[in-house]
VMD Tcl script that draws the C-alpha trace (Angstrom):
set ca {
  {68.14 -28.74 56.58}
  {71.41 -28.38 54.63}
  {71.82 -31.18 52.07}
  {74.87 -33.42 52.22}
  {77.71 -32.46 49.84}
  {76.98 -35.45 47.58}
  {73.22 -35.02 47.73}
  {71.34 -34.64 44.42}
  {69.75 -31.57 46.02}
  {73.03 -29.72 45.53}
  {73.20 -27.82 42.23}
  {76.46 -28.30 40.34}
  {78.45 -25.15 39.51}
  {79.31 -24.87 35.80}
  {81.82 -22.11 34.90}
  {80.92 -22.41 31.21}
  {77.25 -21.68 31.86}
  {78.24 -18.85 34.21}
  {80.50 -17.37 31.51}
  {77.78 -17.51 28.86}
  {75.39 -15.62 31.13}
  {78.05 -12.98 31.81}
  {78.99 -12.56 28.14}
  {75.47 -12.43 26.71}
  {73.32 -10.98 29.49}
  {75.60 -8.93 31.74}
  {78.10 -7.56 29.20}
  {75.90 -8.05 26.08}
  {79.18 -8.32 24.19}
  {79.26 -6.99 20.63}
  {81.83 -7.63 17.87}
  {84.90 -5.43 18.17}
  {84.30 -4.30 21.73}
  {87.34 -4.12 24.03}
  {86.23 -5.65 27.31}
  {88.45 -6.04 30.37}
  {88.07 -9.19 32.49}
  {89.79 -9.11 35.88}
  {89.96 -11.63 38.72}
  {92.20 -13.65 41.01}
  {94.15 -16.64 39.81}
  {91.87 -18.99 41.75}
  {89.06 -17.91 39.42}
  {91.04 -19.02 36.34}
  {88.42 -21.63 35.27}
  {85.76 -18.90 35.00}
  {88.11 -16.27 33.57}
  {89.15 -18.68 30.80}
  {85.53 -19.48 29.93}
  {84.55 -15.78 29.89}
  {87.50 -14.97 27.63}
  {86.55 -17.81 25.28}
  {82.91 -16.71 25.25}
  {83.88 -13.12 24.39}
  {86.19 -14.28 21.60}
  {83.48 -16.39 19.99}
  {81.22 -13.32 20.00}
  {83.78 -11.23 18.14}
  {84.84 -9.11 21.11}
  {88.40 -8.19 22.09}
  {88.88 -9.42 25.67}
  {91.66 -8.03 27.86}
  {92.11 -10.60 30.63}
  {94.11 -9.70 33.74}
  {94.99 -12.03 36.61}
  {95.71 -10.87 40.15}
  {97.75 -12.95 42.57}
  {96.39 -13.46 46.12}
  {96.94 -10.33 48.21}
  {97.96 -8.13 45.27}
  {95.91 -5.10 46.35}
  {96.97 -5.64 49.97}
  {100.62 -5.48 48.89}
  {99.94 -2.27 46.97}
  {98.30 -0.63 50.00}
  {101.01 -1.81 52.41}
  {104.23 -1.41 50.43}
  {103.72 1.37 47.87}
  {105.74 4.57 48.21}
  {103.88 7.76 49.09}
  {103.93 8.82 45.44}
  {102.53 5.50 44.17}
  {100.00 5.32 46.99}
  {98.70 8.82 46.36}
  {98.51 8.89 42.55}
  {98.07 6.79 39.43}
  {100.05 6.74 36.20}
  {98.38 8.56 33.27}
  {98.66 5.37 31.20}
  {96.15 3.71 33.54}
  {93.51 6.32 32.71}
  {94.29 6.03 28.99}
  {93.85 2.27 29.20}
  {90.47 2.54 30.94}
  {89.28 5.20 28.48}
  {90.02 2.76 25.63}
  {87.68 0.11 27.08}
  {84.08 -0.45 26.04}
  {83.30 -2.24 29.31}
  {84.65 -4.36 32.11}
  {83.91 -7.39 34.24}
  {85.38 -7.93 37.68}
  {85.26 -11.42 39.13}
  {85.45 -11.32 42.91}
  {87.74 -14.10 44.15}
  {87.38 -14.09 47.95}
  {90.55 -14.93 49.86}
  {91.96 -14.58 53.36}
  {92.41 -10.81 53.87}
  {95.64 -9.23 55.06}
  {95.51 -6.61 57.80}
  {96.62 -3.31 56.26}
  {96.65 0.11 57.92}
  {93.16 1.55 57.37}
  {94.44 5.06 56.62}
  {96.82 3.79 53.90}
  {94.04 1.75 52.33}
  {91.72 4.79 52.39}
  {94.42 6.90 50.73}
  {94.87 4.29 47.98}
  {91.10 4.25 47.38}
  {90.95 8.06 47.23}
  {93.84 8.29 44.75}
  {92.04 6.00 42.30}
  {88.66 7.75 42.38}
  {89.17 9.11 38.85}
  {89.88 5.62 37.50}
  {86.75 4.28 39.19}
  {84.76 7.09 37.59}
  {86.06 6.24 34.12}
  {85.09 2.58 34.51}
  {81.66 3.55 35.86}
  {80.90 5.52 32.69}
  {81.31 2.36 30.60}
  {79.20 -0.77 30.82}
  {80.39 -2.90 33.72}
  {79.49 -6.00 35.66}
  {80.55 -7.68 38.90}
  {80.29 -11.35 39.80}
  {81.87 -13.91 42.14}
  {83.76 -17.15 41.72}
  {83.05 -19.61 44.54}
  {86.24 -20.17 46.55}
  {86.95 -22.26 49.63}
  {87.47 -19.06 51.65}
  {84.10 -17.67 50.56}
  {82.46 -20.96 51.51}
  {84.05 -20.83 54.97}
  {82.87 -17.21 55.39}
  {79.33 -18.40 54.67}
  {79.71 -21.39 57.05}
  {79.27 -23.81 54.16}
  {81.33 -26.54 52.55}
  {82.66 -25.68 49.10}
  {80.09 -27.93 47.33}
  {77.31 -26.30 49.37}
  {78.55 -22.82 48.51}
  {78.91 -23.68 44.82}
  {75.30 -24.86 44.88}
  {74.24 -21.66 46.66}
  {75.99 -19.51 44.03}
  {74.52 -21.55 41.18}
  {70.96 -21.13 42.46}
  {71.41 -17.46 43.38}
  {72.38 -16.77 39.75}
  {69.63 -19.04 38.33}
  {72.31 -21.14 36.64}
  {70.30 -24.21 37.68}
  {67.40 -23.03 35.49}
  {66.96 -24.08 31.84}
  {66.88 -20.39 30.86}
  {68.68 -18.13 33.37}
  {68.00 -15.01 31.26}
  {64.24 -15.64 31.42}
  {64.49 -16.08 35.20}
  {66.17 -12.70 35.54}
  {63.39 -11.26 33.39}
  {60.92 -12.41 36.05}
  {62.96 -10.59 38.70}
  {62.93 -7.43 36.58}
  {59.13 -7.55 36.25}
  {58.57 -8.05 39.99}
  {60.89 -5.18 40.88}
  {59.25 -2.91 38.31}
  {56.03 -3.19 40.32}
  {57.83 -2.08 43.48}
  {59.44 0.84 41.66}
  {56.00 2.02 40.49}
  {55.14 2.61 44.16}
  {58.49 4.13 45.13}
  {58.92 6.51 42.19}
  {56.15 8.80 43.46}
  {57.47 8.87 47.04}
  {59.25 11.89 48.48}
  {60.33 10.57 51.89}
  {61.44 7.08 52.89}
  {61.68 6.21 56.58}
  {63.51 3.17 58.00}
  {62.61 2.01 61.51}
  {64.07 -0.91 63.46}
  {65.70 -1.51 66.85}
  {68.44 1.13 67.06}
  {67.28 2.72 63.80}
  {65.02 5.63 62.89}
  {66.18 7.51 59.82}
  {64.40 9.46 57.07}
  {65.68 10.20 53.57}
  {64.21 12.27 50.76}
  {64.13 10.67 47.31}
  {61.62 12.86 45.44}
  {62.71 13.49 41.86}
  {65.34 10.76 41.94}
  {65.27 7.68 39.70}
  {64.88 4.15 41.09}
  {67.05 1.57 39.34}
  {65.88 -1.98 38.69}
  {68.92 -4.16 39.49}
  {68.12 -7.27 37.46}
  {71.48 -9.04 37.31}
  {73.19 -7.09 34.55}
  {75.62 -5.13 36.72}
  {75.64 -7.44 39.74}
  {75.40 -11.16 39.17}
  {73.55 -12.23 41.25}
  {71.23 -9.35 42.04}
  {67.74 -8.64 43.35}
  {67.38 -5.05 44.58}
  {65.98 -1.67 43.69}
  {68.02 1.41 44.53}
  {68.24 5.16 44.18}
  {70.43 8.07 45.22}
  {68.89 9.95 48.15}
  {68.98 13.75 48.12}
  {72.42 14.50 49.48}
  {71.48 16.78 52.40}
  {68.30 14.95 53.41}
  {69.34 12.11 55.74}
  {68.19 12.74 59.31}
  {68.33 10.30 62.20}
  {70.22 7.21 63.29}
  {70.77 3.81 61.74}
  {72.37 0.67 63.18}
  {73.70 -1.81 60.64}
  {72.95 -5.31 61.88}
  {74.68 -7.33 59.15}
  {78.49 -7.47 59.48}
  {80.31 -5.66 56.66}
  {83.78 -5.95 55.14}
  {85.95 -2.98 54.26}
  {89.43 -3.49 52.93}
  {89.62 -6.97 54.39}
  {88.46 -5.96 57.89}
  {85.11 -6.91 59.40}
  {82.99 -4.10 60.83}
  {80.16 -5.13 63.17}
  {77.42 -3.11 64.80}
  {78.17 0.12 62.94}
  {75.95 2.99 64.13}
  {75.75 6.27 62.23}
  {73.97 9.50 63.15}
  {73.05 11.84 60.27}
  {72.24 15.53 60.37}
  {71.45 17.43 57.16}
  {72.71 14.45 55.17}
  {76.11 14.17 56.83}
  {77.49 11.66 59.32}
  {78.06 13.50 62.62}
  {78.61 10.45 64.86}
  {80.07 7.04 64.04}
  {80.65 4.07 66.32}
  {81.00 0.31 65.86}
  {81.18 -2.74 68.11}
  {84.11 -4.01 66.04}
  {86.26 -2.28 63.42}
  {85.47 1.28 64.49}
  {88.91 2.48 63.37}
  {88.20 1.18 59.86}
  {84.76 2.84 59.85}
  {86.29 6.17 60.84}
  {89.09 5.84 58.27}
  {86.57 5.21 55.50}
  {84.56 8.27 56.53}
  {87.74 10.38 56.47}
  {88.66 9.34 52.91}
  {87.18 12.51 51.39}
  {84.25 14.90 52.10}
  {81.78 12.82 50.07}
  {82.41 9.72 52.18}
  {80.32 11.21 54.99}
  {77.24 11.48 52.79}
  {75.00 8.84 51.23}
  {75.23 7.77 47.62}
  {72.62 5.01 47.65}
  {69.50 3.66 49.31}
  {68.85 0.05 48.31}
  {66.08 -2.43 49.12}
  {66.91 -6.14 48.87}
  {64.29 -8.35 47.21}
  {66.01 -11.71 46.66}
  {64.12 -14.19 48.84}
  {66.46 -16.94 47.63}
  {69.26 -15.40 49.72}
  {68.22 -15.78 53.35}
  {71.35 -15.60 55.48}
  {74.45 -13.37 55.38}
  {77.48 -14.88 53.67}
  {80.05 -12.23 54.53}
  {80.08 -11.05 50.91}
  {78.30 -7.83 49.99}
  {77.45 -9.04 46.49}
  {75.00 -11.48 48.07}
  {74.19 -9.89 51.43}
  {72.82 -6.58 50.12}
  {70.29 -8.54 48.03}
  {68.76 -10.45 50.98}
  {64.98 -10.04 50.81}
  {63.79 -8.04 53.82}
  {66.93 -5.92 54.18}
  {67.83 -2.36 53.28}
  {71.26 -0.92 52.70}
  {72.77 2.54 52.59}
  {76.00 3.24 50.75}
  {78.42 5.82 52.04}
  {80.07 7.83 49.30}
  {79.75 7.79 45.53}
  {76.33 7.98 43.88}
  {75.30 6.21 40.69}
  {74.65 9.04 38.18}
  {71.71 7.21 36.59}
  {69.75 7.63 39.83}
  {70.17 11.40 39.78}
  {72.59 11.29 42.71}
  {75.44 13.80 42.58}
  {77.58 12.83 45.58}
  {81.20 12.21 44.59}
  {83.69 10.14 46.55}
  {86.35 7.48 46.13}
  {84.26 5.38 48.53}
  {81.12 3.39 47.77}
  {80.52 1.19 50.80}
  {77.22 -0.63 51.28}
  {76.08 -1.20 54.87}
  {73.07 -3.40 55.61}
  {70.34 -3.53 58.23}
  {67.88 -6.43 58.51}
  {64.21 -5.50 58.86}
  {62.95 -9.08 59.23}
  {63.21 -9.00 63.02}
  {60.78 -6.16 63.61}
  {61.69 -3.41 61.17}
  {59.50 -1.19 59.04}
  {59.91 0.67 55.77}
  {57.56 3.58 54.99}
  {57.03 5.82 51.97}
  {55.44 9.21 52.72}
  {54.06 7.83 55.97}
  {52.55 4.69 54.43}
  {54.08 1.41 55.60}
  {55.13 -0.58 52.53}
  {57.17 -3.27 54.27}
  {56.77 -4.76 57.76}
  {59.07 -7.37 59.24}
  {60.73 -7.85 55.86}
  {57.46 -8.52 54.01}
  {56.04 -6.15 51.42}
  {52.45 -5.16 52.18}
}
mol new
graphics top color blue
foreach p $ca { graphics top sphere $p radius 0.5 }
foreach p [lrange $ca 0 end-1] q [lrange $ca 1 end] { graphics top cylinder $p $q radius 0.2 }
display resetview
C-alpha cells in the first residue's frame, strides 16, 4: 500500500545530504580538482548544494545550468554544420576537467526528428569519450514530471529517490558498502563463466563473456545503483530478445522492442511503439548495431519501472543489454556514439544461465 503524502512512512528528500554523498562518495573530490556539475534549472537546489560541498573540499567546481528543452532545441534548430560537428574549444574544456557530475532533471520531452537526434549524438561521440576517461557520476533530481512518469505524487517520488539512494540511512556510504559486498559474491560466480544465456517469453539469446571483466556498480558512477555488468564479446550475441520494460530514447518512448542478433550484430529490429526511433538509433553508426554491455539488476528496493533508466536498469530480477559503446574497464572494445540500455524482466518466468547452469530463475538468484 502506498503511504499518504503526509505519512511518516514517507522519507524526506534532503538535497544537502544528497550533495554530500555525491561529493564524498561518488566524486571523491580532492583539493584542486576541476569538476563539472551539469543539470537543469529545476535541479538548482541540488546543484547549489553540490557546488558548495565541492568548494568546502577545496575543489574547483564548474557549474552549468541547462534550461528546459535545451538539447531538444539544439537537435531541432541547429544548422547542418553545428549538428554534425563540435567546436574544438569544447574538447579542450573537457580535457581540462578532472571529473564530471550530471544531474538528470526529467522534464516533458519535445518530439524531435529521430534522424537529427541520432546525428547530433554521433557528432559528439568524441566528447563523450573524453568525459568517460575521467571520473564521472550520474544522478537524478526528483521533479514533478519524473514523479508523474512513475505514477507517484512528488512527495512519494522524493521518498522513493531518498530510499533508493540510502539517504534515509544514518550512514549511506556504509549501506553502499553492503551492496558492494553482496555483488562481489555474484561476480565471483560470473567471472569464470564463458557463456551467458537469457531465456524468457519472446527471448532466447546467448552471449560470450569469457575473459571479460565484471564491474561492481556500487553507486559511485550511478547514484542510485545496484547492478553488475560486463562487455560481451562483440561478435558473440546469437538469438532473439524482447525488451519488456518501456525505454526512452531522445524523449520518445519505445515499447516492446525485439532484436534478432547474428554473429553479434542486430539483423532484425521491430517495436510495438517507437520503431522509427529504434531504427534511427541503430543507424547512428556501425557500432550501434552491436552490444556494449550486459547488465544484471540486483536492487530489490526498486520493484516497478519508473520510466527512468537510472532506476529501471537496477530493478532486481531484470537484465539489460546496451546497444553501442562499451565501458573499457570491462574489456569491451565496441565504439559508438550510442549507449542505450534496454531492459527485460525475468521475474515473470525468465531464466539466466551461466555455462548451462541456471543461476537465476524467475528473478531470484539460486
